[in-house]
C-alpha positions in Angstrom: 0.0 0.0 0.0 1.6 3.2 -1.2 -1.0 5.7 0.1 -4.4 6.3 1.5 -7.2 8.6 0.5 -9.6 8.8 3.4 -13.1 9.9 2.4 -15.2 11.4 5.1 -18.8 12.6 4.8 -19.3 16.3 5.5 -22.3 15.4 7.6 -21.1 12.4 9.7 -17.3 13.0 9.7 -15.2 10.5 11.5 -16.9 7.1 12.0 -15.7 4.1 14.1 -14.6 2.2 11.0 -12.6 5.2 9.9 -10.7 5.2 13.2 -9.8 1.5 12.7 -8.5 2.1 9.2 -6.6 5.2 10.4 -4.9 3.3 13.2 -3.8 0.7 10.6 -2.3 3.4 8.5 -0.5 4.9 11.5 0.9 1.5 12.3 2.4 1.0 8.8 3.2 4.7 8.4 1.1 5.0 5.2 1.1 8.5 3.7 -2.5 9.8 3.4 -4.8 12.6 2.4 -8.4 13.3 3.2 -11.4 14.2 0.9 -14.4 15.6 2.7 -17.3 14.6 0.5 -21.0 15.4 0.3 -20.7 19.2 0.8 -23.9 19.6 -1.2 -25.9 17.7 1.5 -27.9 19.4 4.3 -26.1 19.8 7.6 -22.6 19.5 5.9 -19.8 21.1 7.9 -16.3 20.9 6.5 -14.6 22.7 9.4 -16.3 20.4 11.9 -15.0 17.3 10.0 -11.4 18.8 10.0 -11.6 19.4 13.7 -12.9 15.8 14.3 -10.0 14.4 12.3 -7.6 16.4 14.5 -9.1 15.4 17.8 -10.3 11.8 17.2 -7.6 10.7 14.9 -4.7 12.8 16.2 -3.9 13.9 12.7 -2.2 17.1 11.7 -5.0 17.8 9.2 -4.2 20.8 7.0 -6.9 22.1 4.6 -5.5 22.8 1.2 -9.0 23.7 0.0 -12.0 25.3 1.7 -15.6 25.1 0.5 -17.5 28.0 -1.1 -20.8 27.6 0.7 -22.4 24.4 2.1 -25.5 22.3 1.4 -27.8 24.1 -1.1 -25.3 27.0 -1.3 -22.3 24.9 -2.1 -20.8 26.3 -5.3 -17.2 25.2 -5.4 -13.9 25.3 -3.7 -11.1 27.7 -2.9 -7.7 26.3 -3.6 -5.4 27.6 -0.9 -2.2 26.7 -2.8 -3.1 28.5 -6.0 -5.1 31.1 -4.1 -8.0 30.9 -6.6 -11.7 30.0 -6.4 -13.2 27.3 -8.5 -16.9 27.7 -9.2 -18.7 24.7 -10.7 -21.3 25.8 -13.2 -23.0 22.5 -14.0 -23.9 19.2 -12.3 -21.3 17.3 -14.2 -18.4 19.3 -12.9 -17.2 20.0 -16.5 -17.9 23.8 -16.6 -15.5 25.3 -14.1 -15.0 29.1 -13.7 -11.6 29.9 -12.1 -11.7 33.4 -10.4 -10.1 35.4 -7.7 -11.4 34.5 -4.2 -14.7 36.3 -3.5 -14.5 39.2 -1.0 -16.7 37.4 1.6 -14.2 34.5 1.7 -10.9 36.4 1.5 -10.3 36.7 5.3 -11.1 33.0 5.9 -9.0 31.9 2.9 -6.1 34.1 4.1 -6.2 32.5 7.6 -6.1 29.0 6.2 -3.6 29.8 3.5 -1.2 31.3 6.0 -1.4 28.2 8.2 -0.8 26.0 5.1 2.2 28.0 4.0 3.7 27.9 7.5 3.3 24.1 7.8 4.7 23.6 4.3 7.7 25.7 5.2 8.3 23.7 8.4 9.0 20.6 6.3 12.3 21.9 4.9 15.0 24.0 6.4 15.5 26.1 3.3 11.8 26.9 3.1 11.6 27.6 6.8 14.5 30.1 6.5 12.8 31.8 3.5 9.5 31.9 5.4 11.0 33.5 8.5 12.9 36.0 6.5 9.6 37.3 5.2 9.9 36.1 1.7 6.9 34.6 -0.1 7.0 30.9 -0.9 6.1 30.0 -4.5 3.4 27.6 -5.4 6.0 25.0 -6.3 7.8 25.5 -2.9 4.5 25.1 -1.1 3.8 21.9 -3.0 7.3 20.6 -2.3 6.9 21.2 1.4 3.4 19.6 1.5 4.7 16.5 -0.4 7.6 16.1 2.0 5.2 16.5 5.0 2.8 13.9 3.6 5.5 11.4 2.8 7.1 11.9 6.3 3.7 11.5 8.0 3.9 15.0 9.5 0.7 16.3 7.9 -2.5 15.2 6.1 -3.8 17.5 3.4 -7.6 18.0 3.4 -9.6 18.5 0.2 -13.3 19.1 -0.2 -16.1 18.6 -2.7 -19.0 16.6 -3.9 -18.2 13.4 -5.7 -21.7 12.9 -7.1 -21.5 16.4 -8.8 -17.8 16.0 -9.7 -17.0 19.1 -7.6 -13.3 19.0 -6.4 -12.7 15.6 -8.1 -10.2 16.9 -10.7 -8.1 18.4 -7.9 -8.3 15.2 -5.8 -7.1 13.2 -8.8 -4.3 15.6 -9.4 -3.2 15.3 -5.8 -3.2 11.6 -5.9 
């Protein structure tokens, strides 16, 4: 087994069977990532799932995407690495509009992006030095830090979407 993609429902979050699989992955030091699915369903809560992953699984879960809306207002995702918003315009996930992050999400996106950049920088001494000197990390440097952290088991990237509507699936496949 080379890696694990754990899929959690945005409604139910971490379930007992998920904990069992997660412990096995811990035991064998399997690199992993998380996809929070079903953001289009009522009572979906991405941030609650991320918090449950941290507390119940003891994971250093790091969102690399955050949702744009939830349930009936779920429209797409904000990619924190690219710092762009992806709006899905049809039910097939084939018509995607890439834009700047909407004003109402900029503060939240900046908060999570800063945390993402810091944890990516912590994975490599050269990146950490660049980060602390106040320089901006490039997208490639962020990706390099994230990859190293995932392979070392120091962090677990979290993506979000809706598989039934193909929202966020292209990014998930790229990440794999």
